[in-house]
KOLVEX-17341 format. One record per residue (C-alpha): y negated, z negated, x; residue number from 1; residue in three letters. Coordinates in nm, 3 decimals. Example, Ala and Ser with C-alpha at 12.3 -4.5 7.8 and 13.67 -1.06 7.14 Angstrom:
BEGIN
@north: 0.450 up: -0.780 east: 1.230 pos: 1 code: ala
@north: 0.106 up: -0.714 east: 1.367 pos: 2 code: ser
This chain:
BEGIN
@north: 0.550 up: -0.318 east: -0.958 pos: 1 code: unk
@north: 0.403 up: -0.545 east: -1.152 pos: 2 code: unk
@north: 0.608 up: -0.445 east: -1.451 pos: 3 code: unk
@north: 0.946 up: -0.438 east: -1.291 pos: 4 code: unk
@north: 0.856 up: -0.858 east: -1.182 pos: 5 code: unk
@north: 0.720 up: -0.925 east: -1.561 pos: 6 code: unk
@north: 1.058 up: -0.758 east: -1.667 pos: 7 code: unk
@north: 1.293 up: -0.909 east: -1.456 pos: 8 code: unk
@north: 1.142 up: -1.265 east: -1.493 pos: 9 code: unk
@north: 1.033 up: -1.269 east: -1.139 pos: 10 code: unk
@north: 0.708 up: -1.485 east: -1.032 pos: 11 code: unk
@north: 0.393 up: -1.445 east: -0.742 pos: 12 code: unk
@north: 0.463 up: -1.626 east: -0.465 pos: 13 code: unk
@north: 0.215 up: -1.875 east: -0.418 pos: 14 code: unk
@north: -0.041 up: -1.754 east: -0.139 pos: 15 code: unk
@north: -0.095 up: -1.940 east: 0.135 pos: 16 code: unk
@north: -0.463 up: -1.975 east: 0.219 pos: 17 code: unk
@north: -0.537 up: -1.832 east: 0.586 pos: 18 code: unk
@north: -0.849 up: -1.689 east: 0.760 pos: 19 code: unk
@north: -0.833 up: -1.324 east: 0.866 pos: 20 code: unk
@north: -0.983 up: -1.127 east: 1.208 pos: 21 code: unk
@north: -1.060 up: -0.810 east: 1.347 pos: 22 code: unk
@north: -0.978 up: -0.789 east: 1.758 pos: 23 code: unk
@north: -1.143 up: -0.589 east: 1.945 pos: 24 code: unk
@north: -0.968 up: -0.592 east: 2.279 pos: 25 code: unk
@north: -1.215 up: -0.845 east: 2.467 pos: 26 code: unk
@north: -1.334 up: -1.034 east: 2.178 pos: 27 code: unk
@north: -1.313 up: -1.083 east: 1.788 pos: 28 code: unk
@north: -1.580 up: -0.815 east: 1.597 pos: 29 code: unk
@north: -1.570 up: -0.921 east: 1.232 pos: 30 code: unk
@north: -1.430 up: -1.337 east: 1.172 pos: 31 code: unk
@north: -1.397 up: -1.419 east: 0.850 pos: 32 code: unk
@north: -1.529 up: -1.740 east: 0.765 pos: 33 code: unk
@north: -1.367 up: -1.998 east: 0.445 pos: 34 code: unk
@north: -1.708 up: -1.920 east: 0.241 pos: 35 code: unk
@north: -1.767 up: -1.593 east: 0.107 pos: 36 code: unk
@north: -2.109 up: -1.606 east: 0.040 pos: 37 code: unk
@north: -2.117 up: -1.608 east: 0.392 pos: 38 code: unk
@north: -1.866 up: -1.340 east: 0.469 pos: 39 code: unk
@north: -2.083 up: -1.101 east: 0.256 pos: 40 code: unk
@north: -2.390 up: -1.154 east: 0.459 pos: 41 code: unk
@north: -2.212 up: -1.113 east: 0.787 pos: 42 code: unk
@north: -2.071 up: -0.757 east: 0.679 pos: 43 code: unk
@north: -2.387 up: -0.708 east: 0.570 pos: 44 code: unk
@north: -2.589 up: -0.824 east: 0.888 pos: 45 code: unk
@north: -2.338 up: -0.601 east: 1.100 pos: 46 code: unk
@north: -2.258 up: -0.331 east: 0.865 pos: 47 code: unk
@north: -2.544 up: -0.265 east: 0.648 pos: 48 code: unk
@north: -2.395 up: -0.175 east: 0.247 pos: 49 code: unk
@north: -2.146 up: 0.048 east: 0.375 pos: 50 code: unk
@north: -1.891 up: -0.230 east: 0.263 pos: 51 code: unk
@north: -2.006 up: -0.134 east: -0.055 pos: 52 code: unk
@north: -2.003 up: 0.214 east: -0.034 pos: 53 code: unk
@north: -1.675 up: 0.192 east: 0.068 pos: 54 code: unk
@north: -1.573 up: -0.052 east: -0.189 pos: 55 code: unk
@north: -1.749 up: 0.263 east: -0.461 pos: 56 code: unk
@north: -1.553 up: 0.541 east: -0.328 pos: 57 code: unk
@north: -1.159 up: 0.331 east: -0.319 pos: 58 code: unk
@north: -1.270 up: 0.230 east: -0.681 pos: 59 code: unk
@north: -1.349 up: 0.579 east: -0.805 pos: 60 code: unk
@north: -1.005 up: 0.718 east: -0.637 pos: 61 code: unk
@north: -0.820 up: 0.437 east: -0.776 pos: 62 code: unk
@north: -0.963 up: 0.486 east: -1.128 pos: 63 code: unk
@north: -0.842 up: 0.842 east: -1.102 pos: 64 code: unk
@north: -0.486 up: 0.719 east: -0.962 pos: 65 code: unk
@north: -0.427 up: 0.478 east: -1.211 pos: 66 code: unk
@north: -0.441 up: 0.800 east: -1.478 pos: 67 code: unk
@north: -0.079 up: 0.870 east: -1.366 pos: 68 code: unk
@north: 0.064 up: 0.514 east: -1.523 pos: 69 code: unk
@north: -0.063 up: 0.630 east: -1.908 pos: 70 code: unk
@north: 0.054 up: 1.002 east: -1.819 pos: 71 code: unk
@north: 0.352 up: 0.883 east: -1.746 pos: 72 code: unk
@north: 0.386 up: 0.701 east: -2.049 pos: 73 code: unk
@north: 0.394 up: 0.948 east: -2.224 pos: 74 code: unk
@north: 0.648 up: 1.104 east: -2.083 pos: 75 code: unk
@north: 0.457 up: 1.371 east: -1.875 pos: 76 code: unk
@north: 0.617 up: 1.447 east: -1.502 pos: 77 code: unk
@north: 0.543 up: 1.732 east: -1.231 pos: 78 code: unk
@north: 0.763 up: 1.959 east: -0.988 pos: 79 code: unk
@north: 0.542 up: 1.935 east: -0.722 pos: 80 code: unk
@north: 0.350 up: 1.657 east: -0.523 pos: 81 code: unk
@north: -0.017 up: 1.943 east: -0.555 pos: 82 code: unk
@north: 0.088 up: 1.936 east: -0.961 pos: 83 code: unk
@north: 0.097 up: 1.581 east: -0.980 pos: 84 code: unk
@north: -0.232 up: 1.491 east: -0.748 pos: 85 code: unk
@north: -0.470 up: 1.796 east: -0.952 pos: 86 code: unk
@north: -0.385 up: 1.617 east: -1.244 pos: 87 code: unk
@north: -0.559 up: 1.305 east: -1.141 pos: 88 code: unk
@north: -0.828 up: 1.406 east: -0.964 pos: 89 code: unk
@north: -0.809 up: 1.777 east: -0.994 pos: 90 code: unk
@north: -0.949 up: 1.976 east: -0.659 pos: 91 code: unk
@north: -1.097 up: 1.662 east: -0.477 pos: 92 code: unk
@north: -0.780 up: 1.503 east: -0.406 pos: 93 code: unk
@north: -0.564 up: 1.835 east: -0.296 pos: 94 code: unk
@north: -0.873 up: 1.826 east: -0.061 pos: 95 code: unk
@north: -0.821 up: 1.445 east: 0.029 pos: 96 code: unk
@north: -0.501 up: 1.534 east: 0.184 pos: 97 code: unk
@north: -0.676 up: 1.785 east: 0.423 pos: 98 code: unk
@north: -0.921 up: 1.589 east: 0.497 pos: 99 code: unk
@north: -0.966 up: 1.253 east: 0.718 pos: 100 code: unk
@north: -1.076 up: 0.964 east: 0.557 pos: 101 code: unk
@north: -1.387 up: 0.908 east: 0.844 pos: 102 code: unk
@north: -1.500 up: 1.284 east: 0.739 pos: 103 code: unk
@north: -1.502 up: 1.137 east: 0.391 pos: 104 code: unk
@north: -1.645 up: 0.820 east: 0.407 pos: 105 code: unk
@north: -1.950 up: 0.931 east: 0.651 pos: 106 code: unk
@north: -2.039 up: 1.176 east: 0.342 pos: 107 code: unk
@north: -2.068 up: 0.897 east: 0.142 pos: 108 code: unk
@north: -2.308 up: 0.732 east: 0.363 pos: 109 code: unk
@north: -2.085 up: 0.491 east: 0.541 pos: 110 code: unk
@north: -2.178 up: 0.421 east: 0.904 pos: 111 code: unk
@north: -1.948 up: 0.499 east: 1.214 pos: 112 code: unk
@north: -1.926 up: 0.154 east: 1.333 pos: 113 code: unk
@north: -1.801 up: 0.043 east: 1.013 pos: 114 code: unk
@north: -1.539 up: 0.269 east: 1.041 pos: 115 code: unk
@north: -1.409 up: 0.207 east: 1.418 pos: 116 code: unk
@north: -1.453 up: -0.197 east: 1.371 pos: 117 code: unk
@north: -1.304 up: -0.217 east: 0.947 pos: 118 code: unk
@north: -1.138 up: 0.091 east: 0.841 pos: 119 code: unk
@north: -0.948 up: 0.136 east: 1.161 pos: 120 code: unk
@north: -0.831 up: -0.177 east: 1.182 pos: 121 code: unk
@north: -0.667 up: -0.176 east: 0.812 pos: 122 code: unk
@north: -0.559 up: 0.134 east: 0.865 pos: 123 code: unk
@north: -0.354 up: 0.075 east: 1.190 pos: 124 code: unk
@north: -0.208 up: -0.241 east: 0.996 pos: 125 code: unk
@north: -0.089 up: -0.028 east: 0.698 pos: 126 code: unk
@north: -0.009 up: 0.302 east: 0.850 pos: 127 code: unk
@north: -0.013 up: 0.241 east: 1.217 pos: 128 code: unk
@north: -0.254 up: 0.533 east: 1.226 pos: 129 code: unk
@north: -0.634 up: 0.631 east: 1.278 pos: 130 code: unk
@north: -0.904 up: 0.694 east: 1.056 pos: 131 code: unk
@north: -0.847 up: 1.093 east: 1.168 pos: 132 code: unk
@north: -0.556 up: 1.056 east: 0.888 pos: 133 code: unk
@north: -0.576 up: 1.219 east: 0.533 pos: 134 code: unk
@north: -0.843 up: 1.072 east: 0.308 pos: 135 code: unk
@north: -0.568 up: 1.008 east: 0.014 pos: 136 code: unk
@north: -0.301 up: 0.824 east: 0.164 pos: 137 code: unk
@north: -0.601 up: 0.600 east: 0.373 pos: 138 code: unk
@north: -0.801 up: 0.515 east: 0.049 pos: 139 code: unk
@north: -0.455 up: 0.384 east: -0.105 pos: 140 code: unk
@north: -0.407 up: 0.166 east: 0.242 pos: 141 code: unk
@north: -0.777 up: 0.017 east: 0.173 pos: 142 code: unk
@north: -0.708 up: -0.049 east: -0.192 pos: 143 code: unk
@north: -0.449 up: -0.265 east: -0.091 pos: 144 code: unk
@north: -0.649 up: -0.452 east: 0.167 pos: 145 code: unk
@north: -0.921 up: -0.538 east: -0.076 pos: 146 code: unk
@north: -0.730 up: -0.877 east: -0.176 pos: 147 code: unk
@north: -0.472 up: -0.757 east: -0.453 pos: 148 code: unk
@north: -0.190 up: -0.764 east: -0.258 pos: 149 code: unk
@north: 0.105 up: -1.030 east: -0.388 pos: 150 code: unk
@north: 0.492 up: -1.097 east: -0.291 pos: 151 code: unk
@north: 0.753 up: -1.222 east: -0.527 pos: 152 code: unk
@north: 0.892 up: -1.530 east: -0.507 pos: 153 code: unk
@north: 1.272 up: -1.570 east: -0.289 pos: 154 code: unk
@north: 1.175 up: -1.196 east: -0.146 pos: 155 code: unk
@north: 1.058 up: -0.893 east: -0.261 pos: 156 code: unk
@north: 1.426 up: -0.731 east: -0.256 pos: 157 code: unk
@north: 1.484 up: -0.926 east: -0.565 pos: 158 code: unk
@north: 1.294 up: -0.673 east: -0.709 pos: 159 code: unk
@north: 1.533 up: -0.432 east: -0.593 pos: 160 code: unk
@north: 1.871 up: -0.579 east: -0.668 pos: 161 code: unk
@north: 1.754 up: -0.674 east: -1.000 pos: 162 code: unk
@north: 1.702 up: -0.347 east: -1.136 pos: 163 code: unk
@north: 2.023 up: -0.223 east: -1.018 pos: 164 code: unk
@north: 2.166 up: -0.493 east: -1.137 pos: 165 code: unk
@north: 1.990 up: -0.446 east: -1.519 pos: 166 code: unk
@north: 2.089 up: -0.076 east: -1.495 pos: 167 code: unk
@north: 2.441 up: -0.145 east: -1.485 pos: 168 code: unk
@north: 2.517 up: 0.149 east: -1.221 pos: 169 code: unk
@north: 2.817 up: 0.247 east: -1.013 pos: 170 code: unk
@north: 2.734 up: 0.177 east: -0.696 pos: 171 code: unk
@north: 2.913 up: 0.323 east: -0.442 pos: 172 code: unk
@north: 2.864 up: 0.212 east: -0.068 pos: 173 code: unk
@north: 2.849 up: 0.514 east: 0.142 pos: 174 code: unk
@north: 2.638 up: 0.745 east: 0.378 pos: 175 code: unk
@north: 2.599 up: 1.036 east: 0.176 pos: 176 code: unk
@north: 2.741 up: 1.343 east: 0.389 pos: 177 code: unk
@north: 2.625 up: 1.733 east: 0.248 pos: 178 code: unk
@north: 2.534 up: 1.827 east: -0.076 pos: 179 code: unk
@north: 2.734 up: 2.124 east: -0.238 pos: 180 code: unk
@north: 2.641 up: 2.382 east: -0.483 pos: 181 code: unk
@north: 2.871 up: 2.517 east: -0.747 pos: 182 code: unk
@north: 2.780 up: 2.668 east: -1.027 pos: 183 code: unk
@north: 2.939 up: 2.646 east: -1.402 pos: 184 code: unk
@north: 2.867 up: 2.819 east: -1.681 pos: 185 code: unk
@north: 2.523 up: 2.867 east: -1.551 pos: 186 code: unk
@north: 2.476 up: 2.565 east: -1.492 pos: 187 code: unk
@north: 2.456 up: 2.385 east: -1.157 pos: 188 code: unk
@north: 2.679 up: 2.129 east: -1.059 pos: 189 code: unk
@north: 2.677 up: 1.924 east: -0.720 pos: 190 code: unk
@north: 2.972 up: 1.828 east: -0.513 pos: 191 code: unk
@north: 2.857 up: 1.483 east: -0.328 pos: 192 code: unk
@north: 3.055 up: 1.434 east: -0.044 pos: 193 code: unk
@north: 3.006 up: 1.118 east: 0.148 pos: 194 code: unk
@north: 3.172 up: 0.864 east: 0.384 pos: 195 code: unk
@north: 3.230 up: 0.454 east: 0.418 pos: 196 code: unk
@north: 3.492 up: 0.227 east: 0.580 pos: 197 code: unk
@north: 3.773 up: 0.382 east: 0.334 pos: 198 code: unk
@north: 3.730 up: 0.707 east: 0.474 pos: 199 code: unk
@north: 3.593 up: 1.055 east: 0.326 pos: 200 code: unk
@north: 3.518 up: 1.062 east: -0.011 pos: 201 code: unk
@north: 3.373 up: 1.344 east: -0.329 pos: 202 code: unk
@north: 3.266 up: 1.330 east: -0.698 pos: 203 code: unk
@north: 3.079 up: 1.581 east: -0.909 pos: 204 code: unk
@north: 2.727 up: 1.525 east: -1.053 pos: 205 code: unk
@north: 2.487 up: 1.755 east: -1.296 pos: 206 code: unk
@north: 2.176 up: 1.587 east: -1.165 pos: 207 code: unk
@north: 2.125 up: 1.454 east: -0.794 pos: 208 code: unk
@north: 1.817 up: 1.238 east: -0.688 pos: 209 code: unk
@north: 1.800 up: 1.232 east: -0.326 pos: 210 code: unk
@north: 1.607 up: 0.854 east: -0.255 pos: 211 code: unk
@north: 1.562 up: 0.875 east: 0.160 pos: 212 code: unk
@north: 1.346 up: 1.119 east: 0.393 pos: 213 code: unk
@north: 1.471 up: 1.454 east: 0.481 pos: 214 code: unk
@north: 1.412 up: 1.457 east: 0.838 pos: 215 code: unk
@north: 1.623 up: 1.528 east: 1.101 pos: 216 code: unk
@north: 1.552 up: 1.180 east: 1.243 pos: 217 code: unk
@north: 1.641 up: 0.935 east: 0.898 pos: 218 code: unk
@north: 1.902 up: 1.209 east: 0.717 pos: 219 code: unk
@north: 2.246 up: 1.382 east: 0.839 pos: 220 code: unk
@north: 2.268 up: 1.461 east: 0.488 pos: 221 code: unk
@north: 2.337 up: 1.848 east: 0.491 pos: 222 code: unk
@north: 2.332 up: 2.126 east: 0.189 pos: 223 code: unk
@north: 2.574 up: 2.388 east: 0.114 pos: 224 code: unk
@north: 2.583 up: 2.662 east: -0.137 pos: 225 code: unk
@north: 2.216 up: 2.721 east: -0.160 pos: 226 code: unk
@north: 2.085 up: 3.110 east: -0.133 pos: 227 code: unk
@north: 1.728 up: 2.988 east: -0.049 pos: 228 code: unk
@north: 1.719 up: 2.688 east: 0.222 pos: 229 code: unk
@north: 1.592 up: 2.324 east: 0.092 pos: 230 code: unk
@north: 1.304 up: 2.223 east: 0.176 pos: 231 code: unk
@north: 1.394 up: 1.979 east: 0.410 pos: 232 code: unk
@north: 1.068 up: 1.821 east: 0.598 pos: 233 code: unk
@north: 1.059 up: 1.936 east: 0.981 pos: 234 code: unk
@north: 0.725 up: 1.745 east: 1.049 pos: 235 code: unk
@north: 0.689 up: 1.413 east: 1.241 pos: 236 code: unk
@north: 0.722 up: 1.032 east: 1.132 pos: 237 code: unk
@north: 0.529 up: 0.699 east: 1.189 pos: 238 code: unk
@north: 0.753 up: 0.492 east: 1.428 pos: 239 code: unk
@north: 0.678 up: 0.145 east: 1.402 pos: 240 code: unk
@north: 0.826 up: -0.213 east: 1.497 pos: 241 code: unk
@north: 0.819 up: -0.556 east: 1.395 pos: 242 code: unk
@north: 0.915 up: -0.848 east: 1.597 pos: 243 code: unk
@north: 0.915 up: -1.184 east: 1.463 pos: 244 code: unk
@north: 0.804 up: -1.426 east: 1.733 pos: 245 code: unk
@north: 0.898 up: -1.826 east: 1.758 pos: 246 code: unk
@north: 0.623 up: -1.937 east: 1.979 pos: 247 code: unk
@north: 0.350 up: -2.065 east: 2.073 pos: 248 code: unk
@north: 0.071 up: -1.864 east: 1.973 pos: 249 code: unk
@north: -0.146 up: -1.765 east: 2.353 pos: 250 code: unk
@north: -0.469 up: -1.825 east: 2.221 pos: 251 code: unk
@north: -0.676 up: -1.796 east: 2.562 pos: 252 code: unk
@north: -0.594 up: -1.413 east: 2.516 pos: 253 code: unk
@north: -0.853 up: -1.452 east: 2.180 pos: 254 code: unk
@north: -1.098 up: -1.618 east: 2.372 pos: 255 code: unk
@north: -0.988 up: -1.990 east: 2.248 pos: 256 code: unk
@north: -0.858 up: -2.157 east: 2.537 pos: 257 code: unk
@north: -0.800 up: -2.467 east: 2.340 pos: 258 code: unk
@north: -0.513 up: -2.411 east: 2.090 pos: 259 code: unk
@north: -0.621 up: -2.636 east: 1.862 pos: 260 code: unk
@north: -0.936 up: -2.421 east: 1.802 pos: 261 code: unk
@north: -0.801 up: -2.118 east: 1.696 pos: 262 code: unk
@north: -0.845 up: -2.072 east: 1.340 pos: 263 code: unk
@north: -0.691 up: -1.738 east: 1.269 pos: 264 code: unk
@north: -0.384 up: -1.698 east: 1.040 pos: 265 code: unk
@north: -0.445 up: -1.285 east: 1.073 pos: 266 code: unk
@north: -0.493 up: -1.073 east: 1.337 pos: 267 code: unk
@north: -0.568 up: -0.713 east: 1.291 pos: 268 code: unk
@north: -0.691 up: -0.440 east: 1.555 pos: 269 code: unk
@north: -0.929 up: -0.181 east: 1.646 pos: 270 code: unk
@north: -0.790 up: 0.121 east: 1.861 pos: 271 code: unk
@north: -0.808 up: -0.190 east: 2.143 pos: 272 code: unk
@north: -0.563 up: -0.309 east: 2.227 pos: 273 code: unk
@north: -0.354 up: -0.066 east: 2.220 pos: 274 code: unk
@north: 0.004 up: -0.244 east: 2.264 pos: 275 code: unk
@north: -0.051 up: -0.368 east: 1.935 pos: 276 code: unk
@north: -0.145 up: -0.301 east: 1.555 pos: 277 code: unk
@north: -0.158 up: -0.652 east: 1.343 pos: 278 code: unk
@north: -0.019 up: -0.966 east: 1.418 pos: 279 code: unk
@north: 0.008 up: -1.280 east: 1.118 pos: 280 code: unk
@north: 0.161 up: -1.592 east: 1.096 pos: 281 code: unk
@north: 0.417 up: -1.526 east: 0.846 pos: 282 code: unk
@north: 0.536 up: -1.806 east: 0.585 pos: 283 code: unk
@north: 0.849 up: -1.863 east: 0.423 pos: 284 code: unk
@north: 0.962 up: -1.672 east: 0.100 pos: 285 code: unk
@north: 1.000 up: -1.952 east: -0.133 pos: 286 code: unk
@north: 0.663 up: -2.168 east: -0.081 pos: 287 code: unk
@north: 0.706 up: -2.549 east: -0.237 pos: 288 code: unk
@north: 0.385 up: -2.699 east: -0.354 pos: 289 code: unk
@north: 0.346 up: -2.926 east: -0.052 pos: 290 code: unk
@north: 0.439 up: -2.697 east: 0.234 pos: 291 code: unk
@north: 0.119 up: -2.606 east: 0.482 pos: 292 code: unk
@north: 0.092 up: -2.391 east: 0.805 pos: 293 code: unk
@north: 0.205 up: -2.490 east: 1.140 pos: 294 code: unk
@north: -0.142 up: -2.609 east: 1.349 pos: 295 code: unk
@north: -0.220 up: -2.379 east: 1.577 pos: 296 code: unk
@north: -0.106 up: -2.565 east: 1.919 pos: 297 code: unk
@north: 0.176 up: -2.569 east: 1.734 pos: 298 code: unk
@north: 0.537 up: -2.349 east: 1.731 pos: 299 code: unk
@north: 0.554 up: -2.111 east: 1.446 pos: 300 code: unk
@north: 0.692 up: -1.796 east: 1.334 pos: 301 code: unk
@north: 0.435 up: -1.480 east: 1.399 pos: 302 code: unk
@north: 0.491 up: -1.117 east: 1.276 pos: 303 code: unk
@north: 0.372 up: -0.858 east: 1.541 pos: 304 code: unk
@north: 0.343 up: -0.486 east: 1.469 pos: 305 code: unk
@north: 0.349 up: -0.237 east: 1.691 pos: 306 code: unk
@north: 0.418 up: 0.164 east: 1.800 pos: 307 code: unk
@north: 0.695 up: 0.115 east: 2.025 pos: 308 code: unk
@north: 0.969 up: -0.225 east: 2.110 pos: 309 code: unk
@north: 0.728 up: -0.498 east: 2.339 pos: 310 code: unk
@north: 0.798 up: -0.563 east: 2.693 pos: 311 code: unk
@north: 0.837 up: -0.847 east: 2.800 pos: 312 code: unk
@north: 0.509 up: -0.874 east: 2.968 pos: 313 code: unk
@north: 0.335 up: -0.837 east: 2.679 pos: 314 code: unk
@north: 0.516 up: -1.126 east: 2.468 pos: 315 code: unk
@north: 0.392 up: -1.320 east: 2.788 pos: 316 code: unk
@north: 0.029 up: -1.157 east: 2.723 pos: 317 code: unk
@north: 0.058 up: -1.264 east: 2.317 pos: 318 code: unk
@north: 0.280 up: -1.596 east: 2.392 pos: 319 code: unk
@north: 0.251 up: -1.870 east: 2.580 pos: 320 code: unk
@north: 0.579 up: -1.945 east: 2.568 pos: 321 code: unk
@north: 0.865 up: -1.881 east: 2.298 pos: 322 code: unk
@north: 1.220 up: -1.930 east: 2.178 pos: 323 code: unk
@north: 1.297 up: -1.605 east: 1.998 pos: 324 code: unk
@north: 1.239 up: -1.260 east: 1.907 pos: 325 code: unk
@north: 1.427 up: -1.076 east: 1.622 pos: 326 code: unk
@north: 1.277 up: -0.717 east: 1.652 pos: 327 code: unk
@north: 1.358 up: -0.420 east: 1.358 pos: 328 code: unk
@north: 1.277 up: -0.042 east: 1.445 pos: 329 code: unk
@north: 1.227 up: 0.221 east: 1.192 pos: 330 code: unk
@north: 1.061 up: 0.548 east: 1.148 pos: 331 code: unk
@north: 0.833 up: 0.367 east: 0.846 pos: 332 code: unk
@north: 0.586 up: 0.634 east: 0.718 pos: 333 code: unk
@north: 0.518 up: 0.954 east: 0.798 pos: 334 code: unk
@north: 0.211 up: 1.128 east: 0.997 pos: 335 code: unk
@north: -0.022 up: 1.177 east: 0.753 pos: 336 code: unk
@north: -0.179 up: 1.515 east: 0.788 pos: 337 code: unk
@north: 0.105 up: 1.679 east: 1.026 pos: 338 code: unk
@north: 0.203 up: 1.872 east: 0.719 pos: 339 code: unk
@north: -0.025 up: 2.188 east: 0.610 pos: 340 code: unk
@north: 0.154 up: 2.195 east: 0.238 pos: 341 code: unk
@north: 0.254 up: 1.924 east: 0.015 pos: 342 code: unk
@north: 0.639 up: 1.950 east: -0.079 pos: 343 code: unk
@north: 0.832 up: 1.985 east: -0.385 pos: 344 code: unk
@north: 0.965 up: 1.681 east: -0.625 pos: 345 code: unk
@north: 1.226 up: 1.978 east: -0.729 pos: 346 code: unk
@north: 1.432 up: 2.116 east: -0.459 pos: 347 code: unk
@north: 1.708 up: 2.311 east: -0.697 pos: 348 code: unk
@north: 1.710 up: 2.305 east: -1.063 pos: 349 code: unk
@north: 1.816 up: 1.944 east: -1.119 pos: 350 code: unk
@north: 1.785 up: 1.849 east: -0.745 pos: 351 code: unk
@north: 1.555 up: 1.623 east: -0.678 pos: 352 code: unk
@north: 1.370 up: 1.487 east: -0.422 pos: 353 code: unk
@north: 1.144 up: 1.166 east: -0.437 pos: 354 code: unk
@north: 1.022 up: 1.089 east: -0.121 pos: 355 code: unk
@north: 0.813 up: 1.417 east: -0.173 pos: 356 code: unk
@north: 0.533 up: 1.215 east: -0.296 pos: 357 code: unk
@north: 0.529 up: 0.984 east: 0.068 pos: 358 code: unk
@north: 0.327 up: 1.289 east: 0.249 pos: 359 code: unk
@north: 0.039 up: 1.214 east: 0.008 pos: 360 code: unk
@north: 0.088 up: 0.824 east: 0.044 pos: 361 code: unk
@north: 0.335 up: 0.643 east: 0.133 pos: 362 code: unk
@north: 0.361 up: 0.217 east: 0.003 pos: 363 code: unk
@north: 0.619 up: 0.047 east: -0.219 pos: 364 code: unk
@north: 0.362 up: 0.148 east: -0.555 pos: 365 code: unk
@north: 0.323 up: 0.494 east: -0.489 pos: 366 code: unk
@north: 0.774 up: 0.506 east: -0.433 pos: 367 code: unk
@north: 0.779 up: 0.361 east: -0.738 pos: 368 code: unk
@north: 0.540 up: 0.609 east: -0.933 pos: 369 code: unk
@north: 0.728 up: 0.837 east: -0.789 pos: 370 code: unk
@north: 1.086 up: 0.772 east: -0.874 pos: 371 code: unk
@north: 0.941 up: 0.692 east: -1.246 pos: 372 code: unk
@north: 0.820 up: 1.089 east: -1.232 pos: 373 code: unk
@north: 1.187 up: 1.223 east: -1.084 pos: 374 code: unk
@north: 1.312 up: 1.040 east: -1.352 pos: 375 code: unk
@north: 1.111 up: 1.152 east: -1.604 pos: 376 code: unk
@north: 1.142 up: 1.497 east: -1.411 pos: 377 code: unk
@north: 1.539 up: 1.524 east: -1.519 pos: 378 code: unk
@north: 1.524 up: 1.425 east: -1.827 pos: 379 code: unk
@north: 1.243 up: 1.699 east: -1.913 pos: 380 code: unk
@north: 1.443 up: 1.930 east: -1.787 pos: 381 code: unk
@north: 1.744 up: 1.857 east: -1.897 pos: 382 code: unk
@north: 1.656 up: 1.819 east: -2.254 pos: 383 code: unk
@north: 1.451 up: 2.155 east: -2.206 pos: 384 code: unk
@north: 1.129 up: 1.950 east: -2.271 pos: 385 code: unk
@north: 0.954 up: 2.198 east: -2.078 pos: 386 code: unk
@north: 0.614 up: 2.064 east: -2.266 pos: 387 code: unk
@north: 0.615 up: 1.759 east: -2.075 pos: 388 code: unk
@north: 0.622 up: 1.894 east: -1.730 pos: 389 code: unk
@north: 0.335 up: 2.083 east: -1.563 pos: 390 code: unk
@north: 0.119 up: 2.018 east: -1.818 pos: 391 code: unk
@north: -0.277 up: 2.048 east: -1.735 pos: 392 code: unk
@north: -0.587 up: 1.920 east: -1.879 pos: 393 code: unk
@north: -0.360 up: 1.607 east: -1.928 pos: 394 code: unk
@north: -0.653 up: 1.376 east: -1.996 pos: 395 code: unk
@north: -0.765 up: 1.531 east: -2.340 pos: 396 code: unk
@north: -0.407 up: 1.573 east: -2.446 pos: 397 code: unk
@north: -0.311 up: 1.249 east: -2.424 pos: 398 code: unk
@north: -0.622 up: 1.141 east: -2.595 pos: 399 code: unk
@north: -0.529 up: 1.362 east: -2.889 pos: 400 code: unk
@north: -0.180 up: 1.215 east: -2.893 pos: 401 code: unk
@north: -0.346 up: 0.882 east: -2.915 pos: 402 code: unk
């Protein structure tokens, strides 16, 4: 994503200072201060060196994951998620998709209390799931929570629209209905049928990339003409609801009767309360030099992440009063750990599924990696450069090429 932003001439949005805290249902289990050393001391006082062990574990995972950028720079691609993960971390990465975050962290000496208070709060905010989720996806989420997150000035959507414009692609605004396999001279040819306000249309394609979850709740695409069924994923997706509330926060619920004294802009939660996962005071996509957050007693725009739409009574719990509520609900992530096998990127010859990788981990950066892998896979297969697909011991091969 950093490469896309640089290539498109976009800028990182200026960060606005705001303190964070973790709420345990009755009180805050951890509160951030304005002093870095004091924050470290509090972590050490409450949890010993668990935070250092967590950081070392995450850094080890990320150091191996970063190998993918070097492999892709040399044109290597993978036909399946398992092959990709094995090339990065061998069997340890495969095992991390089958064992929980909690189990993995306990093994490296992180305490159960730290997992319950800190790790679970981050995973609830990232995935809406608990520390029982697989360790690989959990490591990706925990890496993103270490203060390196950023956003694009003007909105992250500028990356997508900018890349689309850069490709000069012919965009057909329509909903795909079906993909039909038709053989021609030994090579596959795909008839893609779609529907829009004009009516039903269709076109033939040599290569088809599906960039949407192939789940009955998310997709209505049917596949026709295939001898064997395509890998349509039947497992569960995690529903997520985002509510943008313009109103006055009920600071009393968080133990601050005087709203002027409420110091936090971001609130994560442990397993309790169950009706919301995270709450944060959001800023505009364009931030001027003199922009300041609203005072805690003033009306502001708050983003509430929850597993279900908030009831009126729950909104009244979080806010003294509010002017408006805008809600978006979607199947945000796979329920990690619900699938026993890892899917393939290649559903058929020259038919690819980009979203396969989100069953290992789901984030914008991970999906960008998946997109480049699929592009390289399609290219290498089309030109029969099979030595660039599913190769073993790539670290040695890349060093040799250098």
